[in-house]
C-alpha positions in Angstrom: 0.0 0.0 0.0 1.3 3.4 -0.8 0.0 6.2 1.4 0.7 8.7 -1.5 -1.6 6.8 -3.9 -4.4 6.1 -1.4 -7.6 8.1 -1.2 -8.9 9.1 2.2 -12.4 9.8 3.6 -13.9 12.0 6.3 -14.7 8.8 8.2 -10.9 8.2 8.4 -10.8 5.2 6.0 -8.3 4.8 3.2 -8.6 2.9 -0.1 -6.0 2.2 -2.7 -6.7 0.9 -6.2 -5.0 -2.3 -7.1 -6.1 -3.2 -10.7 -9.8 -3.7 -10.7 -9.9 -4.0 -6.9 -9.5 -1.7 -3.9 -7.6 -2.4 -0.7 -9.4 -0.8 2.3 -8.4 0.1 5.8 -8.5 2.8 8.5 -6.0 5.6 8.9 -3.4 5.8 11.7 -5.4 8.8 13.0 -8.5 6.5 13.4 -6.5 3.7 15.0 -4.8 6.2 17.4 -8.0 7.8 18.6 -9.5 4.4 19.3 -6.7 3.4 21.6 -5.7 -0.3 21.9 -7.9 -2.1 19.4 -9.1 -5.4 21.0 -11.6 -6.7 18.4 -12.3 -6.3 14.7 -15.3 -7.5 12.8 -15.0 -7.5 9.0 -17.6 -8.6 6.5 -17.7 -12.0 4.8 -16.2 -12.6 1.4 -18.9 -12.0 -1.3 -20.8 -9.6 1.0 -22.0 -6.4 -0.7 -20.7 -3.1 0.8 -22.2 0.4 0.2 -20.2 3.6 0.3 -20.9 5.6 3.4 -22.4 2.6 5.3 -21.0 0.3 8.0 -19.3 -2.9 6.9 -18.0 -4.0 10.2 -16.7 -2.5 13.5 -13.7 -2.1 15.7 -13.7 -2.3 19.5 -11.2 -0.8 22.0 -11.4 -0.3 25.7 -12.6 3.2 24.9 -15.4 2.6 22.4 -17.0 0.5 19.6 -17.0 2.2 16.2 -18.4 1.3 12.9 -16.1 0.8 9.9 -17.5 2.9 7.1 -17.1 1.7 3.5 -15.4 4.2 1.3 -16.8 2.6 -1.9 -19.6 0.3 -3.0 -18.9 -3.2 -4.3 -18.4 -6.8 -3.4 -15.9 -8.0 -0.8 -13.4 -10.4 -2.5 -11.0 -10.8 0.4 -10.9 -10.0 4.1 -8.0 -9.7 6.5 -8.6 -12.8 8.6 -5.5 -12.1 10.7 -7.3 -9.3 12.4 -9.5 -11.7 14.3 -6.5 -13.2 16.1 -4.4 -10.0 16.2 -6.7 -7.0 16.2 -3.9 -4.8 17.6 -2.3 -5.0 14.1 -4.6 -2.1 13.2 -2.8 0.1 15.8 0.7 -1.1 14.9 0.4 -1.1 11.1 -2.9 0.3 9.7 -1.6 0.8 6.2 0.1 -2.5 5.6 -0.8 -5.5 7.8 -3.9 -3.8 9.3 -6.0 -3.5 6.1 -9.6 -4.7 6.5 -10.9 -5.8 3.1 -10.4 -5.9 -0.7 -13.4 -4.8 -2.7 -14.3 -5.2 -6.4 -15.9 -1.9 -7.2 -19.5 -1.7 -8.4 -19.0 0.4 -11.6 -16.9 3.6 -11.6 -15.7 4.7 -8.1 -16.8 8.2 -7.2 -13.7 9.9 -5.8 -15.3 13.3 -5.4 -15.9 12.7 -1.6 -12.4 11.5 -1.0 -9.1 13.3 -0.3 -5.6 12.8 -1.6 -2.6 12.1 0.7 -1.8 15.8 0.6 -5.4 16.9 1.4 -6.1 14.5 4.3 -3.6 16.1 6.8 -5.2 19.5 6.1 -8.6 18.0 6.8 -7.3 16.7 10.2 -5.9 20.2 10.9 -9.3 21.7 10.2 -10.7 19.4 12.9 -8.0 20.6 15.3 -6.1 17.3 15.0 -2.8 16.2 13.4 
């Protein structure tokens, strides 16, 4: 995964195109604000996901939060390692901590996403870095 090529959402998800599929995960900001992640629920392979809707959740000692899909499509692969080692999302959210791979449904609308340069500015606008 290349942080520079990824697209970011206001829900603190990232997605990176890999051929006809998209690798999806959460940002280090999201993982950091959750604290120590102790449980991750991801969808089943072949499940349909819809942009802007929950596709799973993450749990820490602080909270339980929905994972929000950055695009619509069909799940073709999930990171099964997260079940045994959910803390991977804290340690390495951009590589080993990815959540799913999605085959997009039609063209992916990137108008609501941010580039690697725009996302830090968005965090600053929230008073975060």
